[in-house]
CHARMM-style PDB file with segment names, atoms N, HN, CA, C and O in Angstrom:
ATOM      1  N   UNK     1     103.701  90.425  81.941  1.00  0.00      PROA
ATOM      2  CA  UNK     1     102.939  89.745  82.675  1.00  0.00      PROA
ATOM      3  C   UNK     1     101.327  90.141  81.993  1.00  0.00      PROA
ATOM      4  O   UNK     1     101.049  91.046  81.207  1.00  0.00      PROA
ATOM      5  N   UNK     2     100.479  89.166  82.577  1.00  0.00      PROA
ATOM      6  HN  UNK     2     100.705  88.431  83.215  1.00  0.00      PROA
ATOM      7  CA  UNK     2      99.041  89.303  81.859  1.00  0.00      PROA
ATOM      8  C   UNK     2      98.287  90.468  82.794  1.00  0.00      PROA
ATOM      9  O   UNK     2      98.688  90.647  83.944  1.00  0.00      PROA
ATOM     10  N   UNK     3      97.365  91.121  82.344  1.00  0.00      PROA
ATOM     11  HN  UNK     3      97.039  90.976  81.410  1.00  0.00      PROA
ATOM     12  CA  UNK     3      96.333  92.224  83.081  1.00  0.00      PROA
ATOM     13  C   UNK     3      95.570  91.396  83.758  1.00  0.00      PROA
ATOM     14  O   UNK     3      95.237  90.326  83.248  1.00  0.00      PROA
ATOM     15  N   UNK     4      95.175  91.749  84.997  1.00  0.00      PROA
ATOM     16  HN  UNK     4      95.446  92.618  85.411  1.00  0.00      PROA
ATOM     17  CA  UNK     4      94.082  91.141  85.884  1.00  0.00      PROA
ATOM     18  C   UNK     4      92.825  91.781  85.142  1.00  0.00      PROA
ATOM     19  O   UNK     4      92.669  92.995  85.014  1.00  0.00      PROA
ATOM     20  N   UNK     5      92.101  90.977  84.754  1.00  0.00      PROA
ATOM     21  HN  UNK     5      92.227  89.991  84.859  1.00  0.00      PROA
ATOM     22  CA  UNK     5      90.567  91.586  84.708  1.00  0.00      PROA
ATOM     23  C   UNK     5      89.893  92.015  86.022  1.00  0.00      PROA
ATOM     24  O   UNK     5      89.867  91.527  87.152  1.00  0.00      PROA
ATOM     25  N   UNK     6      89.294  93.242  85.386  1.00  0.00      PROA
ATOM     26  HN  UNK     6      89.316  93.639  84.468  1.00  0.00      PROA
ATOM     27  CA  UNK     6      88.429  94.251  86.398  1.00  0.00      PROA
ATOM     28  C   UNK     6      87.389  93.541  86.696  1.00  0.00      PROA
ATOM     29  O   UNK     6      86.671  93.323  85.720  1.00  0.00      PROA
ATOM     30  N   UNK     7      86.908  92.937  88.030  1.00  0.00      PROA
ATOM     31  HN  UNK     7      87.491  93.114  88.823  1.00  0.00      PROA
ATOM     32  CA  UNK     7      85.575  92.589  88.089  1.00  0.00      PROA
ATOM     33  C   UNK     7      84.490  93.846  88.160  1.00  0.00      PROA
ATOM     34  O   UNK     7      84.952  94.905  88.585  1.00  0.00      PROA
ATOM     35  N   UNK     8      83.129  93.825  87.794  1.00  0.00      PROA
ATOM     36  HN  UNK     8      82.754  92.965  87.449  1.00  0.00      PROA
ATOM     37  CA  UNK     8      82.448  95.031  88.120  1.00  0.00      PROA
ATOM     38  C   UNK     8      81.627  94.697  89.292  1.00  0.00      PROA
ATOM     39  O   UNK     8      81.077  93.635  89.581  1.00  0.00      PROA
ATOM     40  N   UNK     9      81.668  96.156  90.086  1.00  0.00      PROA
ATOM     41  HN  UNK     9      82.115  97.019  89.851  1.00  0.00      PROA
ATOM     42  CA  UNK     9      81.325  96.049  91.431  1.00  0.00      PROA
ATOM     43  C   UNK     9      80.247  96.434  91.450  1.00  0.00      PROA
ATOM     44  O   UNK     9      80.115  97.656  91.390  1.00  0.00      PROA
ATOM     45  N   UNK    10      78.972  95.554  91.542  1.00  0.00      PROA
ATOM     46  HN  UNK    10      79.079  94.561  91.591  1.00  0.00      PROA
ATOM     47  CA  UNK    10      77.596  95.723  92.243  1.00  0.00      PROA
ATOM     48  C   UNK    10      77.350  96.342  93.259  1.00  0.00      PROA
ATOM     49  O   UNK    10      77.974  95.842  94.195  1.00  0.00      PROA
ATOM     50  N   UNK    11      76.755  97.181  93.557  1.00  0.00      PROA
ATOM     51  HN  UNK    11      76.248  97.587  92.797  1.00  0.00      PROA
ATOM     52  CA  UNK    11      76.531  97.721  94.673  1.00  0.00      PROA
ATOM     53  C   UNK    11      74.614  97.776  94.933  1.00  0.00      PROA
ATOM     54  O   UNK    11      73.742  97.954  94.082  1.00  0.00      PROA
ATOM     55  N   UNK    12      74.514  97.610  96.011  1.00  0.00      PROA
ATOM     56  HN  UNK    12      75.223  97.465  96.702  1.00  0.00      PROA
ATOM     57  CA  UNK    12      73.001  97.776  96.574  1.00  0.00      PROA
ATOM     58  C   UNK    12      72.922  98.464  97.628  1.00  0.00      PROA
ATOM     59  O   UNK    12      73.699  98.252  98.560  1.00  0.00      PROA
ATOM     60  N   UNK    13      71.898  99.492  97.691  1.00  0.00      PROA
ATOM     61  HN  UNK    13      71.267  99.665  96.935  1.00  0.00      PROA
ATOM     62  CA  UNK    13      71.482 100.270  98.984  1.00  0.00      PROA
ATOM     63  C   UNK    13      70.223  99.991  99.428  1.00  0.00      PROA
ATOM     64  O   UNK    13      69.158  99.961  98.813  1.00  0.00      PROA
ATOM     65  N   UNK    14      70.510  99.766 100.708  1.00  0.00      PROA
ATOM     66  HN  UNK    14      71.376  99.790 101.208  1.00  0.00      PROA
ATOM     67  CA  UNK    14      69.364  99.261 101.517  1.00  0.00      PROA
ATOM     68  C   UNK    14      68.860 100.164 102.570  1.00  0.00      PROA
ATOM     69  O   UNK    14      69.465 100.979 103.267  1.00  0.00      PROA
ATOM     70  N   UNK    15      67.610  99.833 102.524  1.00  0.00      PROA
ATOM     71  HN  UNK    15      67.119  99.171 101.958  1.00  0.00      PROA
ATOM     72  CA  UNK    15      66.839 100.876 104.151  1.00  0.00      PROA
ATOM     73  C   UNK    15      66.347  99.988 104.884  1.00  0.00      PROA
ATOM     74  O   UNK    15      65.603  99.155 104.367  1.00  0.00      PROA
ATOM     75  N   UNK    16      66.601  99.945 106.110  1.00  0.00      PROA
ATOM     76  HN  UNK    16      67.206 100.622 106.530  1.00  0.00      PROA
ATOM     77  CA  UNK    16      66.057  99.709 107.641  1.00  0.00      PROA
ATOM     78  C   UNK    16      64.655 100.259 107.520  1.00  0.00      PROA
ATOM     79  O   UNK    16      64.688 101.485 107.413  1.00  0.00      PROA
ATOM     80  N   UNK    17      63.588  99.819 107.504  1.00  0.00      PROA
ATOM     81  HN  UNK    17      63.561  98.823 107.591  1.00  0.00      PROA
ATOM     82  CA  UNK    17      62.272 100.581 107.832  1.00  0.00      PROA
ATOM     83  C   UNK    17      61.561 100.070 109.341  1.00  0.00      PROA
ATOM     84  O   UNK    17      60.735 100.780 109.915  1.00  0.00      PROA
ATOM     85  N   UNK    18      61.943  98.943 109.801  1.00  0.00      PROA
ATOM     86  HN  UNK    18      62.614  98.366 109.336  1.00  0.00      PROA
ATOM     87  CA  UNK    18      61.264  98.553 110.950  1.00  0.00      PROA
ATOM     88  C   UNK    18      62.342  98.512 112.055  1.00  0.00      PROA
ATOM     89  O   UNK    18      63.537  98.588 111.771  1.00  0.00      PROA
ATOM     90  N   UNK    19      61.827  98.372 113.510  1.00  0.00      PROA
ATOM     91  HN  UNK    19      60.856  98.310 113.741  1.00  0.00      PROA
ATOM     92  CA  UNK    19      62.633  98.634 114.369  1.00  0.00      PROA
ATOM     93  C   UNK    19      63.230  97.491 114.945  1.00  0.00      PROA
ATOM     94  O   UNK    19      62.705  96.428 114.615  1.00  0.00      PROA
ATOM     95  N   UNK    20      64.059  97.436 115.614  1.00  0.00      PROA
ATOM     96  HN  UNK    20      64.486  98.299 115.882  1.00  0.00      PROA
ATOM     97  CA  UNK    20      64.688  95.726 115.818  1.00  0.00      PROA
ATOM     98  C   UNK    20      64.182  95.156 117.346  1.00  0.00      PROA
ATOM     99  O   UNK    20      64.356  94.065 117.888  1.00  0.00      PROA
ATOM    100  N   UNK    21      63.432  96.466 117.822  1.00  0.00      PROA
ATOM    101  HN  UNK    21      63.290  97.352 117.382  1.00  0.00      PROA
ATOM    102  CA  UNK    21      63.131  96.077 119.441  1.00  0.00      PROA
ATOM    103  C   UNK    21      61.918  95.163 119.080  1.00  0.00      PROA
ATOM    104  O   UNK    21      61.165  95.258 118.111  1.00  0.00      PROA
ATOM    105  N   UNK    22      61.915  94.035 120.342  1.00  0.00      PROA
ATOM    106  HN  UNK    22      62.527  93.957 121.129  1.00  0.00      PROA
ATOM    107  CA  UNK    22      61.065  92.833 120.319  1.00  0.00      PROA
ATOM    108  C   UNK    22      61.623  92.163 119.232  1.00  0.00      PROA
ATOM    109  O   UNK    22      60.746  91.461 118.729  1.00  0.00      PROA
ATOM    110  N   UNK    23      62.726  92.054 118.615  1.00  0.00      PROA
ATOM    111  HN  UNK    23      63.439  92.625 119.023  1.00  0.00      PROA
ATOM    112  CA  UNK    23      63.392  90.827 117.750  1.00  0.00      PROA
ATOM    113  C   UNK    23      64.182  89.885 118.505  1.00  0.00      PROA
ATOM    114  O   UNK    23      64.485  90.138 119.671  1.00  0.00      PROA
ATOM    115  N   UNK    24      64.578  88.708 117.876  1.00  0.00      PROA
ATOM    116  HN  UNK    24      64.333  88.502 116.929  1.00  0.00      PROA
ATOM    117  CA  UNK    24      65.552  87.971 118.246  1.00  0.00      PROA
ATOM    118  C   UNK    24      66.548  88.806 118.201  1.00  0.00      PROA
ATOM    119  O   UNK    24      66.614  89.826 117.514  1.00  0.00      PROA
ATOM    120  N   UNK    25      67.598  88.245 119.176  1.00  0.00      PROA
ATOM    121  HN  UNK    25      67.544  87.417 119.734  1.00  0.00      PROA
ATOM    122  CA  UNK    25      68.919  88.634 119.184  1.00  0.00      PROA
ATOM    123  C   UNK    25      69.771  88.815 117.897  1.00  0.00      PROA
ATOM    124  O   UNK    25      70.237  89.872 117.472  1.00  0.00      PROA
ATOM    125  N   UNK    26      69.914  87.223 117.209  1.00  0.00      PROA
ATOM    126  HN  UNK    26      69.536  86.364 117.554  1.00  0.00      PROA
ATOM    127  CA  UNK    26      70.388  87.084 116.160  1.00  0.00      PROA
ATOM    128  C   UNK    26      69.996  87.985 114.986  1.00  0.00      PROA
ATOM    129  O   UNK    26      70.794  88.345 114.120  1.00  0.00      PROA
ATOM    130  N   UNK    27      68.659  88.329 115.030  1.00  0.00      PROA
ATOM    131  HN  UNK    27      68.011  88.036 115.734  1.00  0.00      PROA
ATOM    132  CA  UNK    27      68.293  89.459 113.870  1.00  0.00      PROA
ATOM    133  C   UNK    27      68.822  90.750 114.279  1.00  0.00      PROA
ATOM    134  O   UNK    27      69.144  91.464 113.328  1.00  0.00      PROA
ATOM    135  N   UNK    28      68.994  91.231 115.409  1.00  0.00      PROA
ATOM    136  HN  UNK    28      68.733  90.652 116.181  1.00  0.00      PROA
ATOM    137  CA  UNK    28      69.905  92.298 115.598  1.00  0.00      PROA
ATOM    138  C   UNK    28      71.180  92.344 115.231  1.00  0.00      PROA
ATOM    139  O   UNK    28      71.766  93.388 114.941  1.00  0.00      PROA
ATOM    140  N   UNK    29      71.714  91.134 115.223  1.00  0.00      PROA
ATOM    141  HN  UNK    29      71.239  90.287 115.458  1.00  0.00      PROA
ATOM    142  CA  UNK    29      73.334  91.073 114.929  1.00  0.00      PROA
ATOM    143  C   UNK    29      73.623  91.382 113.556  1.00  0.00      PROA
ATOM    144  O   UNK    29      74.504  92.092 113.071  1.00  0.00      PROA
ATOM    145  N   UNK    30      72.391  90.478 112.846  1.00  0.00      PROA
ATOM    146  HN  UNK    30      71.675  89.902 113.240  1.00  0.00      PROA
ATOM    147  CA  UNK    30      72.364  90.462 111.443  1.00  0.00      PROA
ATOM    148  C   UNK    30      72.130  91.878 111.137  1.00  0.00      PROA
ATOM    149  O   UNK    30      72.769  92.168 110.126  1.00  0.00      PROA
ATOM    150  N   UNK    31      71.554  92.751 111.542  1.00  0.00      PROA
ATOM    151  HN  UNK    31      71.034  92.515 112.363  1.00  0.00      PROA
ATOM    152  CA  UNK    31      71.449  94.322 111.203  1.00  0.00      PROA
ATOM    153  C   UNK    31      72.399  94.963 111.384  1.00  0.00      PROA
ATOM    154  O   UNK    31      72.600  95.988 110.733  1.00  0.00      PROA
ATOM    155  N   UNK    32      73.193  94.542 112.276  1.00  0.00      PROA
ATOM    156  HN  UNK    32      73.029  93.709 112.805  1.00  0.00      PROA
ATOM    157  CA  UNK    32      74.498  95.441 113.290  1.00  0.00      PROA
ATOM    158  C   UNK    32      75.569  95.071 111.857  1.00  0.00      PROA
ATOM    159  O   UNK    32      76.135  95.899 111.144  1.00  0.00      PROA
ATOM    160  N   UNK    33      75.603  93.799 111.760  1.00  0.00      PROA
ATOM    161  HN  UNK    33      75.143  93.126 112.340  1.00  0.00      PROA
ATOM    162  CA  UNK    33      76.505  93.270 110.527  1.00  0.00      PROA
ATOM    163  C   UNK    33      76.320  94.002 109.399  1.00  0.00      PROA
ATOM    164  O   UNK    33      77.335  94.497 108.907  1.00  0.00      PROA
ATOM    165  N   UNK    34      75.331  94.185 108.893  1.00  0.00      PROA
ATOM    166  HN  UNK    34      74.507  93.783 109.292  1.00  0.00      PROA
ATOM    167  CA  UNK    34      74.903  95.063 107.374  1.00  0.00      PROA
ATOM    168  C   UNK    34      75.331  96.517 107.850  1.00  0.00      PROA
ATOM    169  O   UNK    34      75.758  97.252 106.960  1.00  0.00      PROA
ATOM    170  N   UNK    35      75.286  96.891 108.803  1.00  0.00      PROA
ATOM    171  HN  UNK    35      74.939  96.293 109.526  1.00  0.00      PROA
ATOM    172  CA  UNK    35      75.919  98.524 108.966  1.00  0.00      PROA
ATOM    173  C   UNK    35      74.439  99.243 109.530  1.00  0.00      PROA
ATOM    174  O   UNK    35      74.473 100.446 109.792  1.00  0.00      PROA
ATOM    175  N   UNK    36      73.260  98.546 109.693  1.00  0.00      PROA
ATOM    176  HN  UNK    36      73.233  97.569 109.480  1.00  0.00      PROA
ATOM    177  CA  UNK    36      72.005  98.966 110.059  1.00  0.00      PROA
ATOM    178  C   UNK    36      71.916  98.897 111.794  1.00  0.00      PROA
ATOM    179  O   UNK    36      72.800  98.482 112.542  1.00  0.00      PROA
ATOM    180  N   UNK    37      70.623  99.416 112.163  1.00  0.00      PROA
ATOM    181  HN  UNK    37      69.904  99.754 111.555  1.00  0.00      PROA
ATOM    182  CA  UNK    37      70.538  99.090 113.531  1.00  0.00      PROA
ATOM    183  C   UNK    37      69.290 100.268 113.970  1.00  0.00      PROA
ATOM    184  O   UNK    37      68.612  99.884 114.923  1.00  0.00      PROA
ATOM    185  N   UNK    38      68.996 101.313 113.539  1.00  0.00      PROA
ATOM    186  HN  UNK    38      69.547 101.625 112.765  1.00  0.00      PROA
ATOM    187  CA  UNK    38      67.941 102.390 113.640  1.00  0.00      PROA
ATOM    188  C   UNK    38      67.356 102.359 112.610  1.00  0.00      PROA
ATOM    189  O   UNK    38      67.801 101.810 111.601  1.00  0.00      PROA
ATOM    190  N   UNK    39      65.921 103.122 112.709  1.00  0.00      PROA
ATOM    191  HN  UNK    39      65.560 103.567 113.528  1.00  0.00      PROA
ATOM    192  CA  UNK    39      64.947 103.419 111.950  1.00  0.00      PROA
ATOM    193  C   UNK    39      65.352 104.285 110.647  1.00  0.00      PROA
ATOM    194  O   UNK    39      65.953 105.355 110.738  1.00  0.00      PROA
ATOM    195  N   UNK    40      65.060 103.856 109.749  1.00  0.00      PROA
ATOM    196  HN  UNK    40      64.572 102.987 109.675  1.00  0.00      PROA
ATOM    197  CA  UNK    40      65.309 104.763 108.385  1.00  0.00      PROA
ATOM    198  C   UNK    40      66.585 104.802 108.149  1.00  0.00      PROA
ATOM    199  O   UNK    40      66.851 105.735 107.392  1.00  0.00      PROA
ATOM    200  N   UNK    41      67.561 104.149 108.491  1.00  0.00      PROA
ATOM    201  HN  UNK    41      67.345 103.390 109.106  1.00  0.00      PROA
ATOM    202  CA  UNK    41      68.963 104.284 107.897  1.00  0.00      PROA
ATOM    203  C   UNK    41      69.352 103.152 106.589  1.00  0.00      PROA
ATOM    204  O   UNK    41      68.979 101.997 106.381  1.00  0.00      PROA
ATOM    205  N   UNK    42      70.066 103.867 106.011  1.00  0.00      PROA
ATOM    206  HN  UNK    42      70.369 104.805 106.180  1.00  0.00      PROA
ATOM    207  CA  UNK    42      70.422 103.554 104.638  1.00  0.00      PROA
ATOM    208  C   UNK    42      71.783 103.416 104.629  1.00  0.00      PROA
ATOM    209  O   UNK    42      72.405 104.379 105.080  1.00  0.00      PROA
ATOM    210  N   UNK    43      72.447 102.429 104.218  1.00  0.00      PROA
ATOM    211  HN  UNK    43      71.942 101.647 103.852  1.00  0.00      PROA
ATOM    212  CA  UNK    43      73.868 101.753 103.652  1.00  0.00      PROA
ATOM    213  C   UNK    43      73.796 101.464 102.629  1.00  0.00      PROA
ATOM    214  O   UNK    43      72.702 101.035 102.264  1.00  0.00      PROA
ATOM    215  N   UNK    44      74.762 101.534 101.763  1.00  0.00      PROA
ATOM    216  HN  UNK    44      75.651 101.883 102.059  1.00  0.00      PROA
ATOM    217  CA  UNK    44      75.250 101.187 100.471  1.00  0.00      PROA
ATOM    218  C   UNK    44      76.272 100.019 100.496  1.00  0.00      PROA
ATOM    219  O   UNK    44      77.413 100.270 100.884  1.00  0.00      PROA
ATOM    220  N   UNK    45      75.975  98.879 100.145  1.00  0.00      PROA
ATOM    221  HN  UNK    45      75.048  98.676  99.830  1.00  0.00      PROA
ATOM    222  CA  UNK    45      76.941  97.762 100.314  1.00  0.00      PROA
ATOM    223  C   UNK    45      77.282  97.024  98.872  1.00  0.00      PROA
ATOM    224  O   UNK    45      76.704  97.358  97.838  1.00  0.00      PROA
ATOM    225  N   UNK    46      77.993  96.288  98.905  1.00  0.00      PROA
ATOM    226  HN  UNK    46      78.463  96.017  99.745  1.00  0.00      PROA
ATOM    227  CA  UNK    46      78.547  95.562  97.997  1.00  0.00      PROA
ATOM    228  C   UNK    46      77.485  94.332  97.732  1.00  0.00      PROA
ATOM    229  O   UNK    46      77.121  93.601  98.654  1.00  0.00      PROA
ATOM    230  N   UNK    47      77.060  94.191  96.479  1.00  0.00      PROA
ATOM    231  HN  UNK    47      77.355  94.785  95.730  1.00  0.00      PROA
ATOM    232  CA  UNK    47      76.133  92.885  96.316  1.00  0.00      PROA
ATOM    233  C   UNK    47      76.839  91.709  96.008  1.00  0.00      PROA
ATOM    234  O   UNK    47      77.324  91.355  94.934  1.00  0.00      PROA
ATOM    235  N   UNK    48      76.824  90.976  97.460  1.00  0.00      PROA
ATOM    236  HN  UNK    48      76.430  91.264  98.332  1.00  0.00      PROA
ATOM    237  CA  UNK    48      77.354  89.606  97.233  1.00  0.00      PROA
ATOM    238  C   UNK    48      76.692  88.635  97.903  1.00  0.00      PROA
ATOM    239  O   UNK    48      75.630  88.865  98.482  1.00  0.00      PROA
ATOM    240  N   UNK    49      77.166  87.665  97.887  1.00  0.00      PROA
ATOM    241  HN  UNK    49      78.029  87.477  97.417  1.00  0.00      PROA
ATOM    242  CA  UNK    49      76.415  86.264  98.436  1.00  0.00      PROA
ATOM    243  C   UNK    49      75.988  86.641  99.860  1.00  0.00      PROA
ATOM    244  O   UNK    49      74.783  86.566 100.102  1.00  0.00      PROA
ATOM    245  N   UNK    50      76.866  87.058 100.887  1.00  0.00      PROA
ATOM    246  HN  UNK    50      77.844  87.119 100.691  1.00  0.00      PROA
ATOM    247  CA  UNK    50      77.118  87.378 102.121  1.00  0.00      PROA
ATOM    248  C   UNK    50      75.926  88.436 102.219  1.00  0.00      PROA
ATOM    249  O   UNK    50      74.872  88.159 102.791  1.00  0.00      PROA
ATOM    250  N   UNK    51      76.127  89.438 101.729  1.00  0.00      PROA
ATOM    251  HN  UNK    51      76.983  89.663 101.264  1.00  0.00      PROA
ATOM    252  CA  UNK    51      75.019  90.358 101.849  1.00  0.00      PROA
ATOM    253  C   UNK    51      73.466  90.122 101.588  1.00  0.00      PROA
ATOM    254  O   UNK    51      72.534  90.514 102.289  1.00  0.00      PROA
ATOM    255  N   UNK    52      73.413  89.341 100.338  1.00  0.00      PROA
ATOM    256  HN  UNK    52      74.170  89.023  99.768  1.00  0.00      PROA
ATOM    257  CA  UNK    52      72.228  88.461 100.022  1.00  0.00      PROA
ATOM    258  C   UNK    52      71.834  87.907 101.177  1.00  0.00      PROA
ATOM    259  O   UNK    52      70.656  88.005 101.521  1.00  0.00      PROA
ATOM    260  N   UNK    53      72.717  87.273 101.914  1.00  0.00      PROA
ATOM    261  HN  UNK    53      73.674  87.193 101.635  1.00  0.00      PROA
ATOM    262  CA  UNK    53      72.158  85.941 102.825  1.00  0.00      PROA
ATOM    263  C   UNK    53      71.657  86.814 104.291  1.00  0.00      PROA
ATOM    264  O   UNK    53      70.655  86.673 104.992  1.00  0.00      PROA
ATOM    265  N   UNK    54      72.476  87.475 104.364  1.00  0.00      PROA
ATOM    266  HN  UNK    54      73.291  87.590 103.794  1.00  0.00      PROA
ATOM    267  CA  UNK    54      71.922  88.663 105.772  1.00  0.00      PROA
ATOM    268  C   UNK    54      70.573  89.178 105.348  1.00  0.00      PROA
ATOM    269  O   UNK    54      69.617  89.106 106.120  1.00  0.00      PROA
ATOM    270  N   UNK    55      70.474  89.666 104.216  1.00  0.00      PROA
ATOM    271  HN  UNK    55      71.251  89.725 103.589  1.00  0.00      PROA
ATOM    272  CA  UNK    55      69.267  90.419 103.878  1.00  0.00      PROA
ATOM    273  C   UNK    55      68.094  89.388 103.880  1.00  0.00      PROA
ATOM    274  O   UNK    55      67.006  89.758 104.322  1.00  0.00      PROA
ATOM    275  N   UNK    56      68.244  88.164 103.429  1.00  0.00      PROA
ATOM    276  HN  UNK    56      69.127  87.863 103.070  1.00  0.00      PROA
ATOM    277  CA  UNK    56      66.960  87.049 103.255  1.00  0.00      PROA
ATOM    278  C   UNK    56      66.736  86.795 104.673  1.00  0.00      PROA
ATOM    279  O   UNK    56      65.678  86.224 104.941  1.00  0.00      PROA
ATOM    280  N   UNK    57      67.593  87.132 105.737  1.00  0.00      PROA
ATOM    281  HN  UNK    57      68.452  87.595 105.519  1.00  0.00      PROA
ATOM    282  CA  UNK    57      67.302  86.738 107.126  1.00  0.00      PROA
ATOM    283  C   UNK    57      66.523  87.629 107.882  1.00  0.00      PROA
ATOM    284  O   UNK    57      65.782  87.242 108.786  1.00  0.00      PROA
ATOM    285  N   UNK    58      66.683  89.045 107.488  1.00  0.00      PROA
ATOM    286  HN  UNK    58      67.284  89.359 106.754  1.00  0.00      PROA
ATOM    287  CA  UNK    58      65.602  89.620 108.078  1.00  0.00      PROA
ATOM    288  C   UNK    58      64.715  90.672 106.826  1.00  0.00      PROA
ATOM    289  O   UNK    58      64.880  91.890 106.773  1.00  0.00      PROA
ATOM    290  N   UNK    59      63.904  89.997 106.013  1.00  0.00      PROA
ATOM    291  HN  UNK    59      63.769  89.007 106.057  1.00  0.00      PROA
ATOM    292  CA  UNK    59      63.421  90.739 104.612  1.00  0.00      PROA
ATOM    293  C   UNK    59      62.217  91.533 105.603  1.00  0.00      PROA
ATOM    294  O   UNK    59      61.578  92.401 105.009  1.00  0.00      PROA
ATOM    295  N   UNK    60      61.864  91.299 107.062  1.00  0.00      PROA
ATOM    296  HN  UNK    60      62.383  90.593 107.545  1.00  0.00      PROA
ATOM    297  CA  UNK    60      60.627  91.789 107.125  1.00  0.00      PROA
ATOM    298  C   UNK    60      61.314  93.109 107.985  1.00  0.00      PROA
ATOM    299  O   UNK    60      60.505  93.685 108.712  1.00  0.00      PROA
ATOM    300  N   UNK    61      62.396  93.531 107.986  1.00  0.00      PROA
ATOM    301  HN  UNK    61      63.053  93.064 107.395  1.00  0.00      PROA
ATOM    302  CA  UNK    61      62.989  95.078 108.337  1.00  0.00      PROA
ATOM    303  C   UNK    61      63.908  95.548 107.645  1.00  0.00      PROA
ATOM    304  O   UNK    61      64.697  96.354 108.140  1.00  0.00      PROA
ATOM    305  N   UNK    62      64.000  95.143 106.351  1.00  0.00      PROA
ATOM    306  HN  UNK    62      63.360  94.489 105.949  1.00  0.00      PROA
ATOM    307  CA  UNK    62      65.027  96.202 105.484  1.00  0.00      PROA
ATOM    308  C   UNK    62      64.241  95.960 103.988  1.00  0.00      PROA
ATOM    309  O   UNK    62      63.537  95.020 103.621  1.00  0.00      PROA
ATOM    310  N   UNK    63      64.567  96.932 103.435  1.00  0.00      PROA
ATOM    311  HN  UNK    63      65.140  97.696 103.733  1.00  0.00      PROA
ATOM    312  CA  UNK    63      64.216  96.908 101.895  1.00  0.00      PROA
ATOM    313  C   UNK    63      65.276  97.541 100.978  1.00  0.00      PROA
ATOM    314  O   UNK    63      66.149  98.351 101.290  1.00  0.00      PROA
ATOM    315  N   UNK    64      65.008  96.993  99.773  1.00  0.00      PROA
ATOM    316  HN  UNK    64      64.299  96.335  99.520  1.00  0.00      PROA
ATOM    317  CA  UNK    64      65.982  97.391  98.648  1.00  0.00      PROA
ATOM    318  C   UNK    64      65.913  98.449  97.959  1.00  0.00      PROA
ATOM    319  O   UNK    64      65.175  98.429  96.974  1.00  0.00      PROA
ATOM    320  N   UNK    65      66.608  99.579  98.258  1.00  0.00      PROA
ATOM    321  HN  UNK    65      67.208  99.595  99.058  1.00  0.00      PROA
ATOM    322  CA  UNK    65      66.244 100.913  97.422  1.00  0.00      PROA
ATOM    323  C   UNK    65      66.440 100.587  95.884  1.00  0.00      PROA
ATOM    324  O   UNK    65      65.586 100.449  95.008  1.00  0.00      PROA
ATOM    325  N   UNK    66      67.968 100.497  95.812  1.00  0.00      PROA
ATOM    326  HN  UNK    66      68.661 100.610  96.524  1.00  0.00      PROA
ATOM    327  CA  UNK    66      68.256 100.063  94.463  1.00  0.00      PROA
ATOM    328  C   UNK    66      69.414  99.621  94.328  1.00  0.00      PROA
ATOM    329  O   UNK    66      70.251  99.814  95.210  1.00  0.00      PROA
ATOM    330  N   UNK    67      69.681  98.983  93.273  1.00  0.00      PROA
ATOM    331  HN  UNK    67      69.001  98.826  92.557  1.00  0.00      PROA
ATOM    332  CA  UNK    67      70.814  98.190  92.772  1.00  0.00      PROA
ATOM    333  C   UNK    67      71.541  98.938  91.562  1.00  0.00      PROA
ATOM    334  O   UNK    67      70.871  99.592  90.762  1.00  0.00      PROA
ATOM    335  N   UNK    68      72.886  98.830  91.451  1.00  0.00      PROA
ATOM    336  HN  UNK    68      73.430  98.300  92.101  1.00  0.00      PROA
ATOM    337  CA  UNK    68      73.719  99.418  90.364  1.00  0.00      PROA
ATOM    338  C   UNK    68      74.945  98.635  90.286  1.00  0.00      PROA
ATOM    339  O   UNK    68      75.498  97.849  91.055  1.00  0.00      PROA
ATOM    340  N   UNK    69      75.162  99.017  89.304  1.00  0.00      PROA
ATOM    341  HN  UNK    69      74.712  99.656  88.680  1.00  0.00      PROA
ATOM    342  CA  UNK    69      76.729  98.243  88.810  1.00  0.00      PROA
ATOM    343  C   UNK    69      77.712  99.350  88.080  1.00  0.00      PROA
ATOM    344  O   UNK    69      77.561 100.088  87.107  1.00  0.00      PROA
ATOM    345  N   UNK    70      78.826  99.108  89.042  1.00  0.00      PROA
ATOM    346  HN  UNK    70      78.949  98.508  89.833  1.00  0.00      PROA
ATOM    347  CA  UNK    70      79.879 100.119  88.849  1.00  0.00      PROA
ATOM    348  C   UNK    70      80.866  99.481  87.762  1.00  0.00      PROA
ATOM    349  O   UNK    70      81.843  98.904  88.239  1.00  0.00      PROA
ATOM    350  N   UNK    71      80.743  99.504  86.291  1.00  0.00      PROA
ATOM    351  HN  UNK    71      79.950  99.972  85.904  1.00  0.00      PROA
ATOM    352  CA  UNK    71      81.808  99.200  85.834  1.00  0.00      PROA
ATOM    353  C   UNK    71      83.250 100.022  85.519  1.00  0.00      PROA
ATOM    354  O   UNK    71      83.057 101.033  84.844  1.00  0.00      PROA
ATOM    355  N   UNK    72      84.085  99.875  85.735  1.00  0.00      PROA
ATOM    356  HN  UNK    72      84.242  99.053  86.283  1.00  0.00      PROA
ATOM    357  CA  UNK    72      85.256 100.588  85.679  1.00  0.00      PROA
ATOM    358  C   UNK    72      86.589  99.614  85.190  1.00  0.00      PROA
ATOM    359  OT1 UNK    72      87.712 100.109  85.091  1.00  0.00      PROA
TER     360      UNK     72
END
């Protein structure tokens, strides 16, 4: 059998710095789907297209703290 190639898992650390109060309902749902929702919440997520597109929809409330690549 052929060995499967291990893909490197890029991780991204995201911090929420703005409140979801007085924002559109969709933006609150985007934060919730990222695992955020409270001020100064920090999450480490996989760096993929889905996460990047959600971050692009709420750039005024979140910031990227760090990016890392875990090569195993």
